[in-house]
Every structure is written in C-alpha cells, then in structure tokens.
C-alpha positions in Angstrom: 0.0 0.0 0.0 1.4 3.4 -0.9 1.1 6.0 1.8 0.2 9.5 0.7 0.0 12.8 2.6 -3.8 12.6 2.2 -3.9 9.3 4.2 -2.0 10.8 7.1 -3.6 12.3 10.2 -4.5 16.0 9.8 -1.8 17.0 12.3 0.9 15.7 10.0 -0.4 17.1 6.7 1.5 20.4 6.9 4.7 18.5 7.5 4.0 16.1 4.7 3.2 18.8 2.1 5.4 18.2 -1.0 7.3 15.2 0.7 9.5 13.2 -1.7 9.2 10.1 0.5 6.6 9.0 3.0 6.9 5.9 5.1 4.9 4.5 8.0 5.8 1.6 10.4 3.0 0.5 12.8 3.4 -1.4 16.1 1.2 -2.0 19.1 2.1 -1.7 22.8 0.8 -0.9 26.2 3.4 1.8 26.5 2.6 5.5 27.0 3.8 7.8 24.2 6.7 9.0 26.4 7.7 5.3 27.2 7.5 4.4 23.5 9.6 7.5 22.5 12.2 6.7 25.2 12.6 3.2 23.8 12.5 4.4 20.2 15.2 7.1 20.7 17.5 4.9 22.8 17.7 2.2 20.2 21.3 2.1 18.8 23.0 -1.2 18.8 26.6 -1.6 17.6 25.6 -2.3 14.0 23.7 1.0 13.8 26.8 2.9 15.1 28.8 1.0 12.4 26.3 2.2 9.7 26.9 5.8 10.9 30.7 5.3 10.3 30.0 4.0 6.8 27.7 7.0 6.2 30.5 9.4 7.2 32.6 8.2 4.3 29.7 8.2 1.9 28.5 11.8 2.7 32.1 13.0 2.1 31.8 11.7 -1.5 28.7 13.8 -1.9 30.4 16.9 -0.5 28.5 16.9 2.7 29.5 16.6 6.4 28.6 14.4 9.2 28.9 16.1 12.6 30.2 13.1 14.5 28.4 9.8 15.2 25.3 10.1 17.4 26.0 8.5 20.7 23.5 6.1 22.2 21.5 7.8 24.9 19.4 5.7 27.2 16.4 8.0 27.3 13.9 8.0 30.2 10.2 8.9 29.5 10.5 12.0 31.6 13.4 13.2 29.5 11.5 13.2 26.2 11.2 16.9 25.1 7.7 18.0 24.2 8.3 21.7 23.7 8.7 22.9 20.1 12.2 24.0 19.4 13.7 21.6 22.0 16.5 19.3 21.0 15.8 15.5 20.8 19.2 13.9 19.9 20.0 15.4 16.5 16.3 16.3 15.9 14.4 19.4 16.8 10.9 19.1 18.2 8.4 20.7 15.8 5.0 19.7 17.4 4.0 17.6 20.3 0.7 16.6 22.1 0.9 14.3 25.1 -0.4 10.8 24.3 -1.3 11.8 20.8 1.6 12.9 18.5 5.3 13.8 18.5 7.0 15.4 15.5 10.7 16.1 15.2 12.9 17.0 12.2 16.5 17.2 11.2 17.7 19.5 8.5 20.8 19.4 6.3 21.8 20.9 3.0 20.7 17.9 1.0 17.3 17.1 2.7 15.0 17.6 5.6 13.9 14.5 7.5 10.8 14.5 9.7 10.1 11.7 12.2 6.6 11.6 13.7 4.9 9.2 16.1 1.1 9.2 16.1 -0.8 7.3 18.8 -4.2 5.8 18.5 -6.2 3.5 20.7 -6.1 -0.3 19.9 -7.7 -3.3 21.6 -8.0 -3.0 25.4 -5.2 -1.1 27.1 -3.0 -1.3 24.0 -2.1 1.6 21.7 -1.2 1.6 18.1 2.0 3.6 17.3 2.5 4.9 13.7 6.1 5.9 13.2 6.1 8.2 10.1 9.1 9.3 8.1 8.8 12.2 5.8 11.7 13.3 3.5 12.0 16.5 1.5 14.9 16.7 -0.9 16.7 20.1 -1.0 19.1 19.5 -3.9 20.5 16.8 -6.2 22.3 15.1 -3.4 19.1 14.4 -1.5 17.7 11.7 -3.7 21.1 10.2 -4.3 21.8 10.0 -0.6 18.4 8.8 0.4 18.1 6.1 -2.2 21.4 4.6 -1.1 20.4 4.6 2.6 16.8 3.7 2.0 17.1 -0.1 2.7 19.0 0.6 5.9 16.5 3.3 6.9 13.6 0.8 6.6 15.4 -1.7 8.7 16.6 0.8 11.4 13.2 2.5 11.8 11.3 -0.8 12.0 13.7 -2.0 14.7 13.4 1.4 16.5 9.6 1.0 16.5 9.8 -2.5 17.9 12.2 -1.4 20.6 9.8 1.5 21.5 6.9 -1.0 21.7 8.9 -3.3 24.0 9.0 -0.4 26.6 5.3 -1.1 27.5 
C-alpha cells in the first residue's frame, strides 16, 4: 500500500506537504507515548553505530559533512522533550501533544527528514503507534543520498519502532 500525505492524520499534513518520501511503520504496545519514545530514541545497537561510520565516508563523497556519530542515549520517559524548538538527539521538536503525537525534524543541506509518532487506541489497554518518516529533498544530493540509505532506513526504523513497543 502506498502512503500519501492525504492518508496521514490531519496534524501531519502540513509537515508532509510536498514530501518526496513518506513511510509508515506501525506497532502495538501498552506503552505510553513517552515510554514508547524513550525506547525508540534509545535504540542504537553496535551495528547502527557502524552504519553511521560508513555513512560518514559516503557523505564526504557527496560533498556533505557528518557532525560526529550520534551516541546512544538511554532515554527516560520524563526526559523526552515535548516543547517545540527543543533538541531531541540530532532532531528538533516541531510539534507535540501528550499521548497523541510527537513530530521532530533534522535539516541538512541535502534534505529535511521528519520523524513523527502518532498514537491511536487499539484493543483494550493497547495503543497503536504509527512511526512516520517524511523526507523532503533540497538539492540533487538528497535523492542520491536517500536512495542509497533507504534499505537501511527501513530496517533501522522498523527495529526502533519494535524497541519502542517493548517499553510497554
């Protein structure tokens, strides 16, 4: 199924306007939004750190920079920023509503990446978490870069979502 900006929740439509890539991973859990986000954001096994090292070499070939390798942070639910403009790892919070939605983005010269988590009720005490990736290309290097990392992106985000779900 192809996800379009029209099939996204209303709160995400402004962020999705003109997106070059839209992807949604869905998991269920009894976690709260903050618990889910803490698990999601703290996921960084050794192989993901290794991918960042490979990425550093690749982006240099495209004339871009990587500002270090993100360090694993074991986030606690109470440490998850919910105020627009706050830093969340290498992302900036753009929009947040407790127990409903969290939208963060990272901007670079080649693309802007937005990560959103939307929560909806599921069966019983469970919640459904939709982890949404939105990518906007800014120049020729955006699609080159993203199409090379796309298979890894799908794998990493799916694992991040499962890690977030296990927090509940």
